[in-house]
N, C-alpha and C positions, 0 to 999 in steps of 0.2 A: 432501407432496402427491403423489398417485399419478397417473401418466400412462399412457395407453394406448400401444401400440407406435407407432402412426402419429403421435400427438402428440409422443411422445418423439423421434422422428426429426426432426420439425419444429424442436423446441427445440435438438436437437443440431446441426442444420444452421445454426441461428442463431448459436450460440456459436462456431462455426468460421469464420464470415464475418468479414472485416476490419471494423474499426470505421468508423463514418461519417467520411468525409474531406472532406465539403463544408463546409470552414471558411470563414466569411465574416469580412472585416475589421470590427473594432468601431470605434465612433466614438471621438473623442479622450478623452471622459470615461469610456469603458468602462461606461456605464450600459446595462444590457441590458433590452430589452422583449421578453419571451418571447412574441411574437405567435404565436398558434396553440398555445400550450403546453397540454398535456393530450392532444394528438393525436400530432404527430410532430416538432414543432420544439422543440429544446432549446438552451440557451445553449452556445456553443462559443468557444474561443479558438484563435488560430493556434498549431499545435504548436510547442513550444520548440525552438529551433535552437542549435547550438554557438555560444557567444559569442566575440567577438574577444578579450575580456579573458582568457578561459580559455586561448585559444590562445597569447597572450603569456606568461601564467603558466607554461604547459607548456614553452615554449621556455626560459624562465629556469631552471626547476627542472631540466630536462634538462642544462643547462650546469653547474649546481652539482653534480649527481650525478656527472657525467663527470669533474669536477676533483677527484681524490682527494687532492690536496695541501691542499685548503682545508676539507674536512669529514671528521670522524671517523665511525665506524660509527653512533653514536647519532644524530648529525646527519643522516646519510644515511638512517637508518631513518625519521626524521620527514619528510624530503623525499620518500621513497618513499610514505609514507602520504598526504602532501598531493597527490602526483601521482596516487595511486590515487583520491582524491576527485574530481580533475578528470576522470580517465577515466570515473569513475562518472557524472558529469554529462553526459559526452559519449555515454554508452551503450556504451562500450568495455569490456564486462564482463570479458573474458578478461584484458585489460591491467590492469584495476583489481584483480581478484582476485590476479593475479601480484604486483603491487606490494605489496598488503597482506601476502601470504605472505613476500615478501622482506624487508619491513619487520620482521616478527616474527623472522625468522632473524637479522637484524642486532641487534635489541634485543628480546629475549623479555619485556621488562617493559612494552612499549607497549600499554596496555589498549585504546586506541581502534582499533588495527589488528585486534585479536582480534574486537572487536564488529563492525567493518565486514566482516571476512572471514566471520564467522558468518552474516551475512545472505546472502552469496553462496552459502555452503554450503547454506543452507535452500533457496535458489532451485534449486540443483542436486540437491535431495532427499538430500543427504548429512547426514542428521539427527544421527547420533551425533557426527560431527566438528563440526557446528554447535553442538551442546550443549556440547562440550568448549571451543569457542572462547568462547562466552558465559560459561561457568564461569570461564575464565581471566580474561576482562575484569572480571568481578565481584570475583574474588579480588585482582586487581592494583590496583583503584581503586574508591573509594566514589563516584565521579562517573559511573559507567556505568549510570545509571537505565534507559536504553533497552535494555540487555542483558536486563533482566528482562522487558521487553515482548516482545522478539524471541524469547526462550526460551519465553515463554508461548505465542506464536503457533506456534512449532515444535512444542511439546508438544501443542497442540490439533490440529495437522495429523496427528499420529500417534495421535490419540485418547487421549492421556494427560492427561485433563481435570483430575484432582486436582492434578497438578503445575502445569498451566497456570493453574488458578484461584489457587493459592498465589502464583505469580509475578505475576499481574495484580493481585491484591489488594495485594501489596507495592509494585508500581509505582504503583498508585493512591494508597496511603497516603503515599508520598513527596511528593506534591503534589496534594491534593484539589481545589485551585482550578483545575487545568489541565483545560480542557474535552476535550482530546484523550485524556487518561487516562480520563475518564468514558466516552467513546465506545468506546475499546478494551476497557474493562471490560465494557461492554454486549456487544460482539461476542464476546469470549471466554466470558463466563458464559452467553450465550444458547445455547451448545452443550449446556449441562447443564440449565438451567431458564430458559426464555424469560421467563416471567412475573416471576420474581425479578429477572432482568436488566433488564426494563422498569421495575420498581419502583425499582431502584437508579438508573437513569437519571433518573427523575422527581425524585429527591431532589437531583440536581446542579443547582445554581443559581449564576449569576454574581453577583458583587457589583456595586453600582451603577457603580463606576468601571472595571469590567472589560468592555471593548468588543471582546474578541477575536472574530474572525469565527466560530470553531468553535462558539461558544455558540448561534449561529443554527441550526446543524445540529442541535444538541441540542434546540432549540426546535421544529424541524419534527418530530423523532421523538416529542417529548412532546405534540404537538398544540397547542402554543402559537402556532405560526406556520404558515400554509398554505404548501405547497410552491411554489405559484405566486408568492406574495408573496416568498418566499425567493429564488427565481431572478430575479424582476423586479428585485430590489435587490442582487444578488450583486456587481455592479460598483461599488457606491457606495464612494467613498473611495480608489479605486485609480487609478493613472495610467499603467499599462503593461500590455502584453499578457502579460508574464511573470507579473505579480501575478495577473492574471485566470486564467491557466492554472493557477497554483498553487492558487487557491481552488477552481476547478472540479475539479481532480484530487482534492482532499480531499472536496469535497461529494459528487461522484458516487460515490466509493468508500464512504463511510459510509452514504449513502442506499441504495446497492446492497444492503448487508447488512440494512438495515432492511426493504427490500422482500422480500428472500429469506426473512427471518424471519417475514414476513407472507404467505407462500405465493404470492409473485409472482416466480417464478424468472426468467421471461422479461424483466421489467423490471429485475430485479437484474443479469442478464447484460448487458443493454444499458448500464446505468449503469457496470458494471465496464469495459466496452469504451470508454465515453466518458472514464472516468478515465485509462485507458491511452493514449487518443488525445491527451491533452494533452502527452505526451512530456516530462513533468517527471521525468526519469529518476533523479534523486537523491532523490526523495520516496519514503518507505516506502509510501505509498498506491499509487503507480505500480507499485512492485515487487510488492506483495502482490496488486494487481489481476491482474497476469500469473499469479501463482501460483494465485489463486482460479479464474481462467478455465481454466487447465490442469487443475486438479483437478475442476472441474465437468464439463469435456469428458470426462475419463476416467470419471467416475462415470456420466454419461449413456450413454457407449458400453457400459459394463458392464451397465447396466440394459437397454439396447436388445438386447444379445446374449442376456441371460437371457429377456427377453420373447419374442424370436424363437425361442429354443430351446423355450420352453414352448408356443408356438403350433404349432411343428412337431411336438412330442410329442403334442399334442391333435388335430392334423390331419395324420397321417402321409402321407396321399395328396396333400396340397396342395403 
């Protein structure tokens, strides 16, 4: 989609604004009626806060790590990994990344630490180091399915689409019944051939007994469910704000890519911001929403600069 310089500046200013923070309390059943949906009102959850349970776990893990007489290096490596996950949920990125790094230094065979560290390296745009981390996770364990996904995402971020497609196809083949794998397959493959990616998504079908929420997202993208009906019913079957925030984090993220692939960048950006606004910091959709927003902002700034330079070249007296 081509934008004029003025329109590009408008979109650029939009992506740099903070996400909507006017979160309203939901009723006890968390059933959402999207009154006014289609204009400006979208379902929102109260952003996730640090839980008391995580605070207690953190205290206990700190005590165990400090007591060197009771744990050996391999046990301490696991504790550091577990603490890193808690820091991850809290949004303490530097602490989390440090713990994953220390965990690996104590036990270089702990595949999960390599995988988690790799995501943080991607967020820091340290792509080569991230790929090394995912490679290590895959080599050390056959349970690291998501390392293939993260590596595919990283490869697509640096425009290495052949490798990205190979990884996402492998990730998908490991469990074709998983709706999230179909969604990620669509996102990765759309960079190369949008029509083919859409056709692949159309073939993804849930079994009658599979009621996972993400299938409804697939249904919206395939045109089987209207987006309004989807959001009107997104709170069905859940009983807490945390569950609602998690659903919205996922829904807004995948639908953002769907909109951007259909030449609606503005709505895609808005949905990415809504995904990030849920504050579900340990979800990959939250993390990649932040990466996507940063990349979009950088690209728009570059486009704006080029357009400005072109206009100045054509109108040197202006």
